[in-house]
C-alpha positions as CSV (number, residue, x, y, z in Angstrom):
1,X,107.9,124.0,105.1
2,X,109.4,121.4,107.5
3,X,111.7,118.7,106.3
4,X,109.1,116.1,107.2
5,X,106.4,117.9,105.1
6,X,108.8,118.0,102.1
7,X,109.4,114.3,102.5
8,X,105.7,113.2,102.8
9,X,104.8,115.5,99.9
10,X,107.4,113.7,97.8
11,X,106.1,110.3,98.9
12,X,102.5,111.3,98.1
13,X,103.6,112.4,94.6
14,X,105.3,109.0,94.2
15,X,102.0,107.3,94.9
16,X,100.3,109.9,92.6
17,X,102.6,109.1,89.7
18,X,101.9,105.4,89.9
19,X,98.1,105.9,90.3
20,X,98.0,108.1,87.2
21,X,99.9,105.5,85.1
22,X,97.9,102.5,86.2
23,X,96.0,100.9,83.3
24,X,92.3,101.1,83.9
25,X,91.9,97.3,83.8
26,X,94.7,96.8,86.4
27,X,92.8,98.2,89.3
28,X,91.1,94.9,89.8
29,X,94.4,93.0,89.8
30,X,95.6,91.3,93.0
31,X,98.2,93.4,94.8
32,X,101.1,92.2,97.0
33,X,98.8,92.9,100.0
34,X,97.1,89.6,100.7
35,X,93.5,89.7,99.8
36,X,93.6,93.2,98.4
37,X,93.3,94.3,94.8
38,X,95.1,97.4,93.6
39,X,91.8,99.4,94.1
40,X,91.6,98.1,97.7
41,X,95.2,99.4,98.3
42,X,94.2,102.8,96.8
43,X,91.0,102.9,99.0
44,X,93.2,102.1,102.0
45,X,95.7,104.9,101.1
46,X,92.8,107.3,100.7
47,X,91.5,106.3,104.1
48,X,94.9,106.8,105.8
49,X,95.6,110.2,104.2
50,X,92.0,111.4,104.6
51,X,92.4,110.7,108.4
52,X,95.7,112.5,108.4
53,X,94.1,115.5,106.7
54,X,91.4,115.5,109.4
55,X,94.0,115.5,112.1
56,X,96.0,118.3,110.5
57,X,92.9,120.4,109.8
58,X,91.2,120.0,113.2
59,X,93.8,118.8,115.7
60,X,91.4,116.0,116.5
61,X,92.2,112.3,116.3
62,X,90.7,110.2,113.5
63,X,91.8,106.6,113.1
64,X,92.7,105.6,109.6
65,X,90.7,102.9,107.7
66,X,89.8,101.9,104.2
67,X,87.2,104.2,102.6
68,X,83.9,102.4,102.3
69,X,82.5,104.2,99.3
70,X,82.3,102.7,95.9
71,X,85.1,104.0,93.7
72,X,84.4,104.1,90.0
73,X,87.2,106.5,89.1
74,X,90.2,105.6,91.2
75,X,92.5,108.4,89.9
76,X,89.8,111.1,90.6
77,X,89.1,109.7,94.1
78,X,92.9,109.6,94.8
79,X,93.2,113.2,93.5
80,X,90.6,114.4,96.1
81,X,92.6,112.7,98.8
82,X,96.0,114.0,97.6
83,X,94.7,117.6,97.3
84,X,92.9,117.4,100.6
85,X,95.9,116.1,102.7
86,X,98.4,118.5,101.1
87,X,96.1,121.5,101.7
88,X,95.5,120.5,105.3
89,X,99.2,119.9,106.0
90,X,100.0,123.3,104.4
91,X,97.6,125.2,106.7
92,X,99.2,127.6,109.2
93,X,99.8,125.8,112.5
94,X,98.7,122.3,111.3
95,X,102.1,120.7,111.9
96,X,102.3,121.9,115.5
97,X,99.1,120.2,116.6
98,X,100.2,117.9,119.4
99,X,98.3,115.0,120.9
100,X,98.2,111.2,121.3
101,X,98.2,110.3,117.6
102,X,98.3,106.8,116.0
103,X,101.9,106.1,117.2
104,X,101.9,107.9,120.5
105,X,102.3,111.5,121.7
106,X,103.8,113.8,119.1
107,X,103.2,116.7,116.8
108,X,101.6,116.3,113.4
109,X,105.0,117.0,112.0
110,X,106.3,114.0,113.9
111,X,103.4,111.9,112.8
112,X,104.0,112.6,109.1
113,X,107.6,111.6,109.5
114,X,106.3,108.1,110.3
115,X,103.3,108.0,107.9
116,X,105.5,108.8,104.9
117,X,106.3,105.1,104.6
118,X,102.6,104.3,103.7
119,X,102.4,106.1,100.3
120,X,105.9,104.8,99.4
121,X,105.0,101.2,100.2
122,X,101.6,101.3,98.6
123,X,103.0,103.0,95.4
124,X,105.1,99.9,95.1
125,X,102.1,97.6,95.8
126,X,99.8,99.2,93.2
127,X,102.7,99.5,90.7
128,X,103.4,95.8,91.1
129,X,99.7,95.0,90.5
130,X,99.6,97.1,87.4
131,X,103.1,96.6,85.9
132,X,104.0,100.2,86.7
133,X,107.5,101.0,87.9
134,X,107.1,103.2,91.0
135,X,110.6,104.8,90.9
136,X,110.8,104.9,94.7
137,X,113.4,107.5,95.8
138,X,116.3,105.8,97.6
139,X,116.6,108.7,100.1
140,X,113.0,108.4,101.2
141,X,113.3,104.6,101.4
142,X,116.3,104.9,103.6
143,X,114.5,107.4,105.9
144,X,111.4,105.2,106.0
145,X,113.6,102.1,106.7
146,X,115.2,103.8,109.6
147,X,111.9,104.9,111.1
148,X,110.2,101.6,110.6
149,X,113.2,99.6,111.9
150,X,113.0,101.6,115.1
151,X,109.3,100.5,115.6
152,X,109.3,97.2,113.7
153,X,108.0,95.0,116.5
154,X,105.1,97.3,117.1
155,X,104.4,97.6,113.3
156,X,104.4,93.8,113.1
157,X,102.1,93.4,116.1
158,X,99.7,95.9,114.6
159,X,99.9,94.1,111.2
160,X,101.1,97.3,109.6
161,X,103.9,95.4,107.9
162,X,104.5,91.8,107.0
163,X,107.4,89.7,108.2
164,X,110.7,90.9,106.6
165,X,111.9,89.2,103.5
166,X,115.4,87.9,103.3
167,X,117.0,89.4,100.2
168,X,120.6,88.7,101.1
169,X,123.3,91.0,99.9
170,X,120.8,92.9,97.7
171,X,119.7,94.9,100.7
172,X,123.3,95.9,101.5
173,X,123.7,97.9,98.3
174,X,120.2,99.0,97.5
175,X,118.2,101.2,100.0
176,X,114.9,100.6,98.1
177,X,115.3,96.9,98.2
178,X,116.4,97.0,101.9
179,X,113.3,99.1,102.8
180,X,110.8,96.9,100.8
181,X,112.2,93.8,102.4
182,X,111.9,95.3,105.9
183,X,108.1,95.9,105.3
184,X,107.6,92.4,103.9
185,X,107.8,93.0,100.2
186,X,110.1,91.0,97.9
187,X,111.7,93.5,95.6
188,X,113.3,90.9,93.3
């Protein structure tokens, strides 16, 4: 198992832990993602990771997007996505597929090193919407911060992140707060 696969697996399970603890009524709550409910964030996360699973399983590009289907059981739908992407990434040779993916030419292993930020960020988003502490791992937040910082202008242009939030000295001491602020979330 590659280091990147270990990290994205951990990030996926961070999202999983928040999704499983969400109160049923909280899925309709507004999230920090403007115009999206917690359920919309989950549908987006499923769309991103379903597309990643397709890439890993087939070696063919699929662009991510929000799933369009009606979701009446968010945890069950998320479970399908979680299991599907983890199985696809764990398939022999999946990480070595190389092509022009979402962020340029790289292997799937390189792609998942970037995509790891998505389940981390959105675990925080749905957690905030549902009053659930996401317990974001500081080491994964630091890794994601460093990745996103290196491509921040592109991520802003593509509207993958919001404008950074100024959190002052809090970001000097706390890698979770520093990461969240970089992607446009106010961790305070």
